[in-house]
Residue frames as a rotation matrix with the C-alpha (Angstrom) as fourth column:
MET 1
-0.513 -0.806 0.295 7.08
-0.647 0.589 0.485 -0.65
-0.565 0.059 -0.823 10.30
SER 2
0.182 0.579 -0.795 6.14
-0.944 0.329 0.023 -2.90
0.275 0.746 0.607 7.43
GLY 3
0.850 0.201 0.486 5.69
-0.352 0.904 0.242 -6.65
-0.391 -0.377 0.840 7.74
GLY 4
0.820 -0.548 -0.167 8.66
0.066 0.379 -0.923 -7.03
0.569 0.746 0.347 5.42
SER 5
-0.067 -0.903 0.425 11.13
-0.526 -0.330 -0.784 -5.81
0.848 -0.276 -0.452 8.04
LEU 6
0.421 0.276 0.864 9.73
-0.896 0.277 0.348 -8.11
-0.143 -0.921 0.364 10.73
PRO 7
-0.753 -0.632 0.184 11.43
-0.615 0.775 0.146 -11.41
-0.235 -0.003 -0.972 11.45
ARG 8
-0.480 0.561 -0.675 9.55
-0.404 0.541 0.737 -14.32
0.779 0.626 -0.034 9.87
ARG 9
-0.764 0.168 -0.623 8.92
0.555 0.664 -0.501 -15.81
0.330 -0.728 -0.601 13.29
ILE 10
-0.774 0.493 -0.396 6.89
-0.013 -0.638 -0.770 -12.77
-0.632 -0.591 0.500 14.40
VAL 11
-0.521 0.586 -0.621 4.93
-0.848 -0.276 0.452 -12.79
0.093 0.762 0.641 11.14
LYS 12
-0.540 0.281 -0.794 4.16
-0.062 0.927 0.370 -16.51
0.840 0.249 -0.483 11.53
GLU 13
-0.820 0.237 -0.521 3.15
0.570 0.252 -0.782 -16.21
-0.054 -0.938 -0.342 15.18
THR 14
-0.713 0.563 -0.419 0.90
-0.410 -0.818 -0.403 -13.25
-0.570 -0.116 0.814 14.38
GLN 15
-0.485 0.531 -0.695 -0.76
-0.733 0.188 0.654 -15.09
0.478 0.826 0.298 11.50
ARG 16
-0.630 0.212 -0.747 -1.38
0.331 0.943 -0.012 -18.10
0.703 -0.255 -0.664 13.74
LEU 17
-0.868 0.310 -0.388 -2.84
0.300 -0.294 -0.907 -15.96
-0.395 -0.904 0.162 16.55
ILE 18
-0.530 0.681 -0.506 -5.31
-0.747 -0.657 -0.102 -14.42
-0.402 0.324 0.856 14.09
ALA 19
-0.343 0.365 -0.865 -6.12
-0.694 0.522 0.496 -17.60
0.633 0.771 0.075 12.13
ASP 20
0.012 0.245 -0.969 -6.26
0.378 0.896 0.231 -19.92
0.926 -0.369 -0.082 15.15
PRO 21
-0.125 -0.080 0.989 -7.19
-0.630 -0.763 -0.142 -17.79
0.766 -0.641 0.045 18.16
VAL 22
-0.872 -0.169 -0.459 -7.02
0.263 0.630 -0.731 -19.09
0.413 -0.758 -0.504 21.70
ALA 23
0.109 0.983 -0.149 -10.38
0.676 0.037 0.736 -19.37
0.729 -0.181 -0.661 23.48
GLY 24
0.750 0.329 -0.573 -10.99
0.658 -0.457 0.598 -16.26
-0.065 -0.826 -0.560 25.58
ILE 25
0.020 -0.819 -0.574 -7.90
0.355 -0.531 0.769 -14.44
-0.934 -0.220 0.280 24.27
SER 26
0.829 0.087 0.552 -7.46
0.557 -0.221 -0.801 -12.03
0.052 0.971 -0.232 21.39
ALA 27
0.059 -0.865 -0.498 -4.16
0.357 -0.448 0.820 -10.47
-0.932 -0.226 0.283 20.34
THR 28
0.764 0.284 0.580 -4.17
0.642 -0.241 -0.727 -7.97
-0.067 0.928 -0.367 17.51
PRO 29
-0.341 -0.933 -0.111 -1.06
0.895 -0.359 0.265 -6.20
-0.288 -0.009 0.958 16.25
TYR 30
0.311 0.337 -0.889 -1.24
0.093 -0.941 -0.324 -2.42
-0.946 0.018 -0.324 15.84
ALA 31
0.854 0.089 0.512 -1.22
0.505 0.093 -0.858 -1.47
-0.124 0.992 0.035 12.15
ASP 32
0.824 -0.526 0.213 1.54
-0.378 -0.788 -0.486 1.12
0.423 0.320 -0.848 12.65
ASN 33
-0.245 -0.920 0.307 3.83
-0.948 0.160 -0.277 -1.16
0.206 -0.358 -0.911 14.71
LEU 34
0.445 0.500 -0.743 3.49
-0.487 0.831 0.268 -4.91
0.752 0.243 0.613 14.28
ARG 35
-0.566 -0.636 -0.525 5.60
0.196 0.515 -0.835 -5.56
0.801 -0.575 -0.167 17.40
TYR 36
-0.876 0.360 0.321 2.85
-0.456 -0.405 -0.792 -4.02
-0.155 -0.841 0.519 19.58
PHE 37
-0.643 0.700 -0.311 -0.28
0.357 0.632 0.687 -6.02
0.678 0.331 -0.656 20.28
ALA 38
-0.363 0.676 0.641 -3.60
-0.900 -0.432 -0.054 -5.05
0.240 -0.596 0.766 21.80
VAL 39
-0.813 0.020 -0.582 -4.57
0.098 0.990 -0.104 -8.04
0.574 -0.141 -0.807 23.92
ALA 40
-0.053 0.812 0.581 -7.91
-0.941 -0.235 0.243 -8.88
0.334 -0.534 0.777 25.52
ILE 41
-0.842 -0.188 -0.505 -8.16
-0.016 0.945 -0.326 -11.77
0.539 -0.267 -0.799 27.96
GLU 42
0.266 0.952 0.149 -11.51
-0.430 -0.021 0.902 -12.93
0.862 -0.304 0.404 29.27
GLY 43
-0.252 -0.286 0.925 -11.42
-0.967 0.113 -0.229 -13.71
-0.039 -0.952 -0.305 32.95
PRO 44
-0.838 -0.111 -0.534 -11.23
-0.214 0.967 0.135 -17.50
0.502 0.228 -0.834 33.33
SER 45
0.268 0.963 -0.037 -14.51
-0.418 0.151 0.896 -19.17
0.868 -0.225 0.442 34.28
ASP 46
0.751 0.118 -0.650 -14.74
0.482 0.574 0.661 -20.27
0.451 -0.810 0.374 37.90
SER 47
-0.463 -0.843 -0.273 -12.35
0.844 -0.327 -0.425 -17.47
0.269 -0.427 0.863 38.90
CYS 48
0.026 0.448 -0.894 -13.00
0.684 -0.660 -0.311 -14.15
-0.729 -0.603 -0.323 40.61
TYR 49
-0.613 -0.325 -0.721 -12.27
-0.251 -0.785 0.567 -12.53
-0.750 0.528 0.399 37.22
GLU 50
-0.643 0.257 0.721 -14.78
0.624 0.722 0.298 -14.52
-0.444 0.642 -0.625 35.15
GLU 51
0.444 0.896 -0.020 -17.16
0.729 -0.375 -0.572 -11.62
-0.520 0.240 -0.820 34.53
GLY 52
0.499 -0.294 -0.816 -14.45
-0.215 -0.953 0.212 -9.41
-0.840 0.070 -0.539 33.05
VAL 53
0.734 -0.446 0.511 -12.45
0.649 0.240 -0.722 -8.74
0.199 0.862 0.466 29.93
PHE 54
0.554 -0.638 -0.535 -8.96
0.247 -0.488 0.837 -7.45
-0.795 -0.596 -0.113 30.68
GLN 55
0.956 -0.277 0.100 -6.99
-0.006 -0.359 -0.933 -5.29
0.294 0.891 -0.345 28.26
LEU 56
0.474 -0.879 -0.058 -3.24
0.360 0.133 0.924 -5.81
-0.804 -0.459 0.379 28.10
GLU 57
0.771 -0.359 -0.526 -0.44
-0.637 -0.428 -0.641 -4.59
0.005 0.830 -0.558 25.91
LEU 58
0.610 -0.625 0.488 2.26
0.400 0.774 0.491 -6.86
-0.684 -0.104 0.722 24.59
PHE 59
0.731 -0.472 -0.494 5.47
-0.670 -0.632 -0.389 -5.65
-0.128 0.615 -0.778 22.97
LEU 60
0.827 -0.524 0.205 8.06
0.549 0.831 -0.087 -7.80
-0.125 0.185 0.975 21.23
PRO 61
0.527 -0.693 -0.492 11.52
-0.280 -0.688 0.669 -6.28
-0.802 -0.215 -0.557 21.82
ALA 62
0.452 -0.411 -0.792 14.10
-0.891 -0.163 -0.423 -6.17
0.044 0.897 -0.440 19.04
ASP 63
-0.609 -0.789 -0.079 15.84
-0.778 0.614 -0.135 -9.25
0.154 -0.021 -0.988 20.43
TYR 64
0.199 0.738 0.645 12.65
-0.601 0.611 -0.515 -11.38
-0.774 -0.285 0.565 20.55
PRO 65
0.720 0.659 -0.216 12.56
-0.227 0.518 0.825 -14.42
0.655 -0.545 0.523 20.63
MET 66
-0.221 -0.846 -0.484 15.87
0.411 0.369 -0.833 -14.44
0.884 -0.384 0.267 22.50
ALA 67
-0.997 0.009 0.077 14.28
-0.071 -0.500 -0.863 -12.09
0.030 -0.866 0.499 25.05
PRO 68
-0.490 0.871 -0.032 10.73
0.822 0.450 -0.349 -12.38
-0.290 -0.198 -0.936 26.42
PRO 69
-0.150 0.539 0.829 7.90
0.520 -0.670 0.530 -10.12
0.841 0.510 -0.180 25.31
LYS 70
-1.000 -0.011 -0.023 7.01
0.025 -0.598 -0.801 -7.20
-0.004 -0.801 0.599 27.56
VAL 71
-0.293 0.954 -0.058 3.43
0.463 0.195 0.865 -7.58
0.836 0.227 -0.499 28.76
ARG 72
-0.987 0.045 -0.156 1.34
0.129 -0.367 -0.921 -5.53
-0.099 -0.929 0.356 31.15
PHE 73
-0.162 0.986 -0.047 -2.28
0.981 0.156 -0.114 -5.14
-0.105 -0.064 -0.992 32.18
LEU 74
-0.815 0.053 0.577 -3.92
0.110 -0.964 0.243 -1.90
0.569 0.261 0.780 31.08
THR 75
0.302 0.949 0.094 -7.11
-0.145 -0.051 0.988 -2.80
0.942 -0.312 0.122 32.95
LYS 76
-0.315 -0.349 0.883 -6.87
-0.905 -0.168 -0.390 -2.44
0.285 -0.922 -0.263 36.73
ILE 77
0.357 0.358 -0.863 -6.82
-0.100 0.933 0.346 -5.87
0.929 -0.037 0.369 38.36
TYR 78
0.379 -0.185 0.907 -6.66
-0.926 -0.079 0.370 -6.93
0.003 -0.980 -0.201 42.00
HIS 79
0.902 -0.191 -0.387 -4.09
0.072 0.951 -0.301 -9.72
0.425 0.243 0.872 41.88
PRO 80
0.794 -0.605 -0.058 -1.02
0.006 -0.087 0.996 -10.49
-0.607 -0.792 -0.065 44.01
ASN 81
-0.006 -0.842 0.539 1.16
0.723 0.369 0.584 -11.05
-0.690 0.394 0.607 40.92
VAL 82
0.048 0.062 0.997 0.25
0.831 -0.556 -0.006 -7.79
0.553 0.829 -0.078 39.16
ASP 83
-0.602 -0.314 -0.734 1.35
0.716 -0.620 -0.322 -4.38
-0.354 -0.719 0.598 40.45
LYS 84
0.170 0.741 -0.650 -0.44
0.356 -0.661 -0.661 -1.04
-0.919 -0.119 -0.376 40.20
LEU 85
-0.244 -0.327 -0.913 1.34
-0.695 -0.597 0.400 -0.29
-0.676 0.732 -0.081 36.90
GLY 86
0.716 0.641 -0.276 0.03
-0.661 0.496 -0.563 -3.54
-0.224 0.585 0.779 35.44
ARG 87
-0.229 -0.862 -0.453 3.38
-0.884 0.378 -0.273 -5.31
0.407 0.338 -0.849 35.43
ILE 88
0.799 0.574 -0.182 3.12
-0.507 0.804 0.312 -9.07
0.325 -0.157 0.933 35.79
CYS 89
-0.195 -0.813 0.548 5.24
-0.929 0.332 0.162 -11.35
-0.314 -0.478 -0.820 37.97
LEU 90
0.897 0.412 0.158 5.47
-0.316 0.850 -0.421 -14.50
-0.308 0.328 0.893 35.88
ASP 91
0.242 -0.914 0.325 8.61
-0.037 0.326 0.945 -16.61
-0.970 -0.240 0.045 35.63
ILE 92
0.119 -0.218 0.969 8.39
0.897 0.442 -0.011 -17.13
-0.426 0.870 0.248 31.85
LEU 93
0.888 0.138 0.439 8.46
0.330 -0.856 -0.399 -13.35
0.320 0.499 -0.806 31.39
LYS 94
0.651 -0.712 0.262 11.77
-0.748 -0.544 0.379 -13.28
-0.128 -0.443 -0.887 33.26
GLU 95
-0.242 -0.931 0.273 14.32
-0.869 0.333 0.365 -15.97
-0.431 -0.149 -0.890 34.12
LYS 96
-0.243 0.187 0.952 12.29
0.094 0.981 -0.168 -18.93
-0.965 0.048 -0.256 32.80
TRP 97
0.565 0.417 -0.712 11.88
-0.615 -0.363 -0.700 -17.42
-0.550 0.833 0.052 29.31
SER 98
-0.300 -0.616 0.728 12.88
0.269 0.678 0.684 -19.69
-0.915 0.401 -0.038 26.45
PRO 99
-0.648 0.025 -0.761 12.94
-0.660 -0.517 0.546 -18.89
-0.380 0.856 0.351 22.72
ALA 100
-0.935 0.351 -0.050 10.83
0.287 0.832 0.475 -22.05
0.208 0.430 -0.878 22.30
LEU 101
-0.319 0.850 -0.419 7.92
0.645 -0.130 -0.753 -20.22
-0.695 -0.510 -0.507 23.93
GLN 102
-0.633 0.193 0.749 5.54
0.632 -0.430 0.645 -18.15
0.447 0.882 0.150 21.84
ILE 103
-0.786 0.417 0.456 3.15
-0.476 -0.879 -0.017 -15.24
0.394 -0.230 0.890 22.25
ARG 104
0.190 0.948 -0.254 0.22
-0.466 0.315 0.827 -17.64
0.864 -0.038 0.502 22.63
THR 105
-0.016 -0.273 -0.962 2.08
0.666 0.715 -0.213 -19.58
0.746 -0.644 0.170 25.38
VAL 106
-0.928 -0.372 0.014 2.66
0.260 -0.676 -0.690 -16.32
0.266 -0.637 0.724 27.27
LEU 107
-0.506 0.803 0.315 -1.00
-0.710 -0.596 0.375 -15.29
0.489 -0.034 0.872 26.99
LEU 108
0.337 0.597 -0.728 -2.21
-0.042 0.782 0.622 -18.73
0.941 -0.179 0.289 28.10
SER 109
-0.376 -0.566 -0.734 0.17
0.738 0.295 -0.606 -18.55
0.560 -0.770 0.307 31.07
ILE 110
-0.940 0.103 0.324 -1.23
-0.232 -0.891 -0.390 -15.14
0.249 -0.443 0.862 32.06
GLN 111
-0.007 0.997 -0.075 -4.76
-0.672 0.051 0.739 -16.50
0.741 0.056 0.669 31.80
ALA 112
0.219 0.015 -0.976 -3.72
0.430 0.896 0.110 -19.46
0.876 -0.443 0.190 33.99
LEU 113
-0.804 -0.561 -0.196 -2.15
0.452 -0.363 -0.815 -17.07
0.386 -0.744 0.545 36.52
MET 114
-0.559 0.695 0.453 -5.53
-0.679 -0.697 0.230 -15.32
0.476 -0.179 0.861 36.72
SER 115
0.418 0.728 -0.544 -7.09
-0.274 0.672 0.688 -18.68
0.866 -0.138 0.480 37.66
ALA 116
0.685 -0.269 -0.677 -4.41
0.664 0.614 0.428 -19.45
0.301 -0.743 0.598 40.22
PRO 117
0.666 -0.441 0.602 -2.87
-0.427 -0.887 -0.177 -16.37
0.612 -0.140 -0.779 41.86
ASN 118
0.303 -0.663 -0.685 0.42
0.698 0.644 -0.315 -17.04
0.649 -0.382 0.657 43.64
PRO 119
0.898 0.107 0.428 0.60
-0.156 -0.830 0.536 -14.86
0.412 -0.548 -0.728 46.77
ASP 120
0.735 -0.677 -0.040 3.90
0.370 0.351 0.860 -16.53
-0.568 -0.647 0.509 47.73
ASP 121
-0.403 -0.832 0.381 5.67
0.850 -0.186 0.493 -14.83
-0.340 0.523 0.782 44.78
PRO 122
0.512 0.838 -0.187 3.96
0.733 -0.541 -0.412 -11.44
-0.447 0.074 -0.892 44.83
LEU 123
-0.416 -0.510 0.753 4.52
0.737 -0.674 -0.049 -8.26
0.532 0.535 0.656 42.91
ASP 124
-0.101 0.459 0.883 2.01
-0.426 -0.822 0.379 -6.44
0.899 -0.337 0.279 45.11
ASN 125
-0.836 -0.369 -0.406 2.76
0.163 0.539 -0.827 -7.34
0.524 -0.757 -0.390 48.74
THR 126
-0.730 0.625 0.277 -0.34
-0.630 -0.457 -0.628 -5.62
-0.266 -0.633 0.727 50.10
VAL 127
0.215 0.822 -0.528 -2.65
-0.933 0.332 0.138 -7.66
0.289 0.463 0.838 47.89
ALA 128
-0.205 -0.378 -0.903 -0.64
-0.173 0.922 -0.347 -10.82
0.963 0.085 -0.254 48.63
ASP 129
-0.974 -0.159 0.160 -1.02
-0.171 0.059 -0.983 -10.26
0.147 -0.986 -0.085 52.39
VAL 130
-0.212 0.967 0.138 -4.80
-0.921 -0.151 -0.359 -9.99
-0.326 -0.204 0.923 52.05
TRP 131
0.242 0.286 -0.927 -4.81
-0.729 0.685 0.021 -13.09
0.641 0.670 0.374 49.81
LYS 132
-0.538 -0.550 -0.639 -2.86
-0.012 0.762 -0.647 -15.08
0.843 -0.340 -0.416 52.41
ASN 133
-1.000 0.008 0.002 -4.68
-0.003 -0.070 -0.998 -13.83
-0.008 -0.997 0.070 55.52
ASP 134
-0.250 0.967 -0.040 -8.27
-0.132 -0.075 -0.988 -13.39
-0.959 -0.241 0.147 54.30
GLU 135
-0.919 -0.201 0.340 -8.76
0.268 0.315 0.911 -15.13
-0.290 0.928 -0.236 50.96
ALA 136
-0.052 0.978 0.201 -12.53
0.977 0.091 -0.193 -14.53
-0.207 0.186 -0.960 51.01
LYS 137
0.487 0.172 -0.856 -11.92
0.204 -0.976 -0.080 -10.76
-0.849 -0.136 -0.510 51.27
ALA 138
-0.552 -0.765 -0.332 -9.30
-0.221 -0.249 0.943 -10.91
-0.804 0.594 -0.032 48.50
LEU 139
-0.740 0.325 0.588 -11.67
0.655 0.545 0.523 -12.77
-0.151 0.773 -0.617 46.18
GLU 140
0.345 0.913 -0.218 -14.48
0.849 -0.402 -0.343 -10.32
-0.401 -0.066 -0.914 46.93
THR 141
0.216 -0.356 -0.909 -12.18
-0.126 -0.933 0.336 -7.34
-0.968 0.042 -0.247 46.23
ALA 142
-0.830 -0.541 0.139 -10.99
0.024 0.213 0.977 -8.98
-0.558 0.814 -0.164 43.00
ARG 143
-0.305 0.807 0.505 -14.65
0.945 0.321 0.058 -9.43
-0.115 0.495 -0.861 41.93
GLU 144
0.546 0.492 -0.678 -15.36
0.472 -0.849 -0.236 -5.76
-0.692 -0.192 -0.696 42.71
PHE 145
-0.285 -0.733 -0.617 -12.33
-0.284 -0.550 0.785 -4.62
-0.915 0.399 -0.052 40.67
THR 146
-0.835 0.000 0.550 -13.48
0.460 0.550 0.697 -6.87
-0.303 0.835 -0.459 37.83
LYS 147
0.142 0.982 0.126 -16.99
0.962 -0.107 -0.253 -5.41
-0.235 0.157 -0.959 37.94
ASN 148
0.582 0.109 -0.806 -15.71
0.236 -0.971 0.040 -1.81
-0.778 -0.213 -0.591 38.16
PHE 149
0.025 -0.739 -0.674 -12.83
-0.579 -0.560 0.592 -1.91
-0.815 0.376 -0.442 35.69
ALA 150
-0.877 -0.471 -0.090 -13.22
-0.368 0.540 0.757 -4.95
-0.309 0.697 -0.647 33.41
ALA 151
-0.071 0.928 0.365 -16.97
-0.098 0.358 -0.929 -5.39
-0.993 -0.102 0.066 32.94
LYS 152
-0.643 -0.086 0.761 -17.83
0.674 0.409 0.615 -6.91
-0.364 0.909 -0.205 29.58
LYS 153
-0.721 0.401 -0.565 -19.36
-0.518 -0.853 0.056 -4.43
-0.459 0.333 0.823 27.19
GLU 154
-0.099 0.770 0.631 -22.82
0.262 0.631 -0.730 -5.53
-0.960 0.093 -0.264 26.10
């Protein structure tokens, strides 16, 4: 798909993401489909994910920006709001989506969710139960997952 057939909004958002990247986040469109992005989010400092870099995929559906982007983790992550398939429970990706939001807003919100997991609105109930009942164990498991699956490449 050429850039010419993309809505101007997507072209502008993509240009801004590349020209003015968000700290700790990169989003690069695939050359063969500019609606698909390879995303890398560094684990937020002072979180159990801080030593990792997490790969995600982001897809802009045909009705974007009227519909939210589809985003999922490709890197395994131990988090109550992310299921085993990498799907993310985040209100702005569902009922709280607004066309005023942008790709960068979504990625910043995901990074914030990594800093502040919400076990009261889980996508993975097992992880949420551990988070609620033994937070120290949950944080330790999240650090292990980060080390095993998201370690930064030297």
